[in-house]
N, C-alpha and C positions, 0 to 999 in steps of 0.2 A: 129701061132698067127700073125695077122696083124692088121693094124689100123681099119679095118672095124668091127672086133669083140672084141674090147676092152670094158670092163665094169668095173665100180667101184667095190670094194670089197663088199661082202655080208654084209649088215647091216651098211654100211658106209654113206649111203645117206637116207634122209627122205623126204617125200613130205611136202611142206610148208602148213601151215594152211591158207586156203583161207577165207578171211573175207568178210562180206557183202553178204552172199549167203543163207539167210533165217534163221529163228529162230532155225530150227532143226540142223543146223550146229554147234551151240554153239557159233558162232561168228556173229550172225545176229543183227538186231535191231540197236544199236548205233555203231556197227562194231568196238568195242574196244576203241571208242573215248570218252566215258563217256557222260554226259549230259551237254548241253549248253557250253558257254565259247568259247574263241578263238580257243582252241585246237580241238574243235569238228567241226569247219567249214573247208571248203575246202580252199586250198591256204595258210594255216597258216605255219609259220616257226618261230623258235626262233633264237636269235643271237648266234653266236659262244661263248661258255663260259657261257651262261645263265644257272643258277642253280635253276630255279623255284622261284625266288624272294629272295632266300638265298644270302647273301653277296658273290659275286664270288671270286674265289681263287686269281685272280690277284689283287683284291682290299683288300683282307684279309691279304695277305703276306706283312710284313713291307718292305719298300723300304729304301735302304741305299746308300749314296754316290751320285755321280754326274757323268753322262756320257757326256763328252765334244763332241758335234757333229762336232767340227772342228779339232779333234785330227788327227795328221799325223802319220800313223803307218809305221815304217821302218822294213825291214828285215835285221837283223844283220849278217854280214859276218866278221869273225875274221881273223887276220893276219896269224895264223897258217893254216887256210883253204886256203888262197891265196898262201902260201908257198907250201903246198901240191899240189895245182893245177899246179903251175909253174914247180915243179919237175916232175910231172907225164906227163904233156903235153908240156913242154918246151915253156912257154909263155913269151913274152916280155912286153905285155900289157894286162890288165884285164879291160874289160868294161861290161856294162849291158848285152849285147848279149852273151858274153862269160859265164857269170854267169847263164843266162837263159838256155843256151845250156847244161850246166852241172847240171841242176836241182836245183840250189841253190835259185833261185827266180822265181816267176811267172811273166807272161807278164805285169801285172798291178802293180807289187810291186815297192816300193822305197827301195834303197839299202843304208845301212849305214855301213861303215867300222869301226870295233871295234878293240881295241888294245890288245887282248889276243894273246899270243904266240910270236915267233920270226920270223922276216922276214929278210932273207939274200939276196934274189934275187932283182936285180935292175928292178923295175916295173913302168910302167905308169898305174896308177889306176884311172878309171873313176867311180864315184859313186855320189849319191845324197847328201850324208853327210858323214863326217868323225869325229871321236872323236879326241881330241887333242893328245892323246898318239899314236893313229894309224898314224896320220899325221906326228908326229916326227919320228916314226919308219920307215915309208916309205921314208922320206927324208934323214934319217940317212943311209939307205941302198943304197942311190944314185938314188932313184926313184922320180917320180913326181906325183902330184895329180891333178885331173881335176874334178871340181864339175859340175854336170849335171843340 
C-alpha cells in the first residue's frame, strides 16, 4: 500500500446533491431557495447569530453585573513559591525575567507578590505590586522590594 492507492472506506463517502440542474434532479426550479424574499436572491447572507427574526440568544439571556474595561489583572506569586525557587536554583534576586523563565508568568503579565507561606531567604524581589503581608515578610527576612 502506498499514497497512490489510498481510498476511503466503502460506504463512508456520498456524492453531494447538486442543485440547480433541472427539474428531473429533484433540486431544480428554485434550487432549494423557496419563492421570493432576500434568501432567494444571490449575494444574500445573514448576520452571525441571526435566528430568523426570533429574539437572538445573546439578547434573550439575562445580563448580570459589570465588566470594568480598565481592570488591571495581576498574576499572583506567593512567598512559598519564591522560597521554593530560591532553594532549587540558589537565587539572590527574583525579577520578572526570572519568573518568566520558570513559567510562572507570561511575557505580557503583571506580577503581584502575595503573602502565603514562609520566606527565609534574603531576596531582592522586583514585581509590579506587593501585598502588605508579603512586603513585611520580605523585609523581615532581610530582603528588599522594588516596584516595577
